[in-house]
C-alpha positions in Angstrom: -12.5 -23.7 5.3 -14.0 -22.5 2.0 -15.1 -19.1 3.7 -11.6 -18.7 5.0 -9.9 -19.5 1.7 -12.3 -17.0 -0.1 -11.6 -14.2 2.8 -7.9 -14.7 2.3 -8.1 -14.7 -1.4 -10.2 -11.3 -1.4 -7.7 -9.8 1.0 -4.8 -10.8 -1.4 -6.6 -9.4 -4.3 -7.2 -6.1 -2.8 -3.6 -5.7 -1.5 -2.5 -6.4 -5.1 -4.9 -4.0 -6.6 -3.7 -1.2 -4.2 -0.1 -2.2 -5.2 -0.9 -2.2 -8.8 -2.5 1.4 -8.5 0.8 2.6 -6.7 2.7 1.2 -9.6 0.8 3.1 -12.3 0.6 6.2 -10.1 3.0 6.4 -7.1 1.7 9.5 -5.9 -1.7 8.0 -4.8 -0.2 6.5 -1.9 3.3 6.9 -0.5 5.6 4.1 0.4 5.3 4.7 4.2 1.6 4.3 4.1 1.7 1.2 2.0 4.1 -0.2 4.5 1.5 0.5 7.3 -1.2 -1.3 5.2 1.0 -4.3 4.8 2.0 -4.2 8.6 -1.7 -4.0 9.5 -2.6 -6.7 7.2 -0.4 -9.1 9.2 -2.2 -8.5 12.6 -5.8 -7.1 12.0 -8.9 -9.3 12.3 -9.5 -10.5 8.7 -13.1 -9.3 8.2 -12.0 -5.7 9.5 -9.0 -5.8 7.2 -11.1 -6.6 4.2 -13.4 -3.7 4.9 -10.5 -1.4 5.5 -8.8 -2.5 2.2 -12.0 -2.1 0.3 -12.4 1.7 1.8 -8.7 2.4 0.8 -9.3 1.1 -2.7 -12.4 3.2 -3.2 -10.5 6.3 -1.8 -7.6 5.7 -4.2 -9.9 5.2 -7.2 -11.6 8.6 -6.4 -8.3 10.4 -6.5 -6.5 11.5 -9.6 -3.3 12.7 -8.1 -2.4 14.2 -4.8 -1.3 17.8 -5.2 2.2 18.7 -4.2 3.7 15.1 -4.5 7.0 14.9 -6.3 7.3 12.3 -9.1 10.9 11.4 -8.4 13.1 8.4 -9.2 11.3 5.0 -8.7 13.2 2.8 -6.1 12.4 -0.9 -5.7 13.3 -2.2 -2.1 13.6 -5.9 -1.8 14.1 -8.4 1.1 12.5 -8.7 4.2 10.1 -5.9 5.5 12.0 -3.0 7.0 10.9 -2.5 10.6 12.0 1.2 10.5 9.2 3.0 8.7 11.2 6.4 9.0 13.5 4.7 6.3 10.6 5.0 3.7 10.1 8.6 4.6 13.7 9.6 4.4 13.7 8.2 0.8 10.6 10.0 -0.1 11.7 13.3 1.4 14.9 13.0 -0.7 12.8 12.9 -3.9 12.7 9.1 -4.3 9.5 7.2 -4.8 9.1 3.6 -3.3 7.5 1.3 -5.6 
């Protein structure tokens, strides 16, 4: 039980750190990619997920800013998760940044 609690706490902490990185610099990871990370976190095997999240964090920390990404208006989406990831892409293609 303690191992499971620790594993889930580590997963939550990494997702929060990725979210915080996006909050500071939204061009590091677009909204649709973050959506896919969250969806994967609901179904992946926990140890594999923890490893994947760690790799994502390392990659994001190594980046300064992705060239060519617009810094548009920041938009906050609330409510249940949208099951149409194209929605995120439409907003981002229109110049918005989903935070």
